[in-house]
C-alpha positions as CSV (number, residue, x, y, z in Angstrom):
1,X,-1.1,17.0,11.3
2,X,-2.5,13.6,10.3
3,X,-4.1,12.6,7.1
4,X,-7.5,12.3,8.8
5,X,-7.2,16.0,9.8
6,X,-6.3,16.9,6.2
7,X,-9.2,14.8,4.9
8,X,-11.6,17.1,6.6
9,X,-10.0,20.3,5.2
10,X,-11.2,21.7,1.9
11,X,-9.0,21.0,-1.1
12,X,-8.4,24.8,-1.4
13,X,-7.3,25.0,2.3
14,X,-4.8,22.2,1.8
15,X,-3.4,23.9,-1.2
16,X,-3.1,27.2,0.7
17,X,-1.2,25.5,3.5
18,X,0.8,23.0,1.3
19,X,1.3,24.3,-2.2
20,X,3.0,21.1,-3.2
21,X,-0.4,19.4,-2.9
22,X,-1.4,20.8,-6.2
23,X,0.7,18.2,-8.0
24,X,-0.6,15.5,-5.8
25,X,-4.2,16.4,-6.4
26,X,-3.5,16.6,-10.2
27,X,-2.0,13.1,-10.2
28,X,-5.1,11.8,-8.5
29,X,-7.5,13.7,-10.7
30,X,-8.9,15.9,-7.9
31,X,-10.7,19.0,-9.2
32,X,-9.1,21.9,-7.3
33,X,-10.7,24.6,-9.4
34,X,-14.4,24.2,-9.4
35,X,-14.5,21.6,-6.7
36,X,-11.9,23.1,-4.3
37,X,-14.4,24.0,-1.6
38,X,-15.2,20.4,-0.9
39,X,-13.4,18.4,1.9
40,X,-10.5,16.4,0.5
41,X,-12.1,13.0,1.3
42,X,-15.4,14.0,-0.4
43,X,-13.5,15.4,-3.4
44,X,-11.6,12.2,-3.8
45,X,-14.7,10.1,-3.7
46,X,-16.5,12.5,-6.1
47,X,-13.6,12.5,-8.6
48,X,-13.0,8.7,-8.4
49,X,-9.6,8.8,-6.7
50,X,-8.2,6.1,-4.5
51,X,-9.0,7.8,-1.1
52,X,-6.6,5.7,1.0
53,X,-3.7,6.3,-1.4
54,X,-4.4,10.0,-1.7
55,X,-4.6,10.4,2.1
56,X,-1.4,8.4,2.6
57,X,0.4,10.7,0.1
58,X,-1.0,13.8,1.8
59,X,0.1,12.6,5.2
60,X,3.6,12.1,3.8
61,X,3.6,15.6,2.2
62,X,2.4,17.2,5.5
63,X,5.1,15.5,7.5
64,X,7.8,16.6,5.1
65,X,6.5,20.2,5.0
C-alpha cells in the first residue's frame, strides 16, 4: 500500500490496520480521538502537521508491517 492510499483512509482505519501508527500520529499532533473519522491527509492539514513528512513515515510503517 502506498502513502497516497493511506492518505485517503481515515485516521481510525489506519490505526485499526497498523496499530503502530498511534505513536506516529501522536508525534505529528494528529487527533485520533475526536478527529479520527477524517482522512489522514485532511487530519494532518487540520492539525497543522507536515503532510509530506507524515505520509512518508506512514508509507515506511506500512512497508515494514
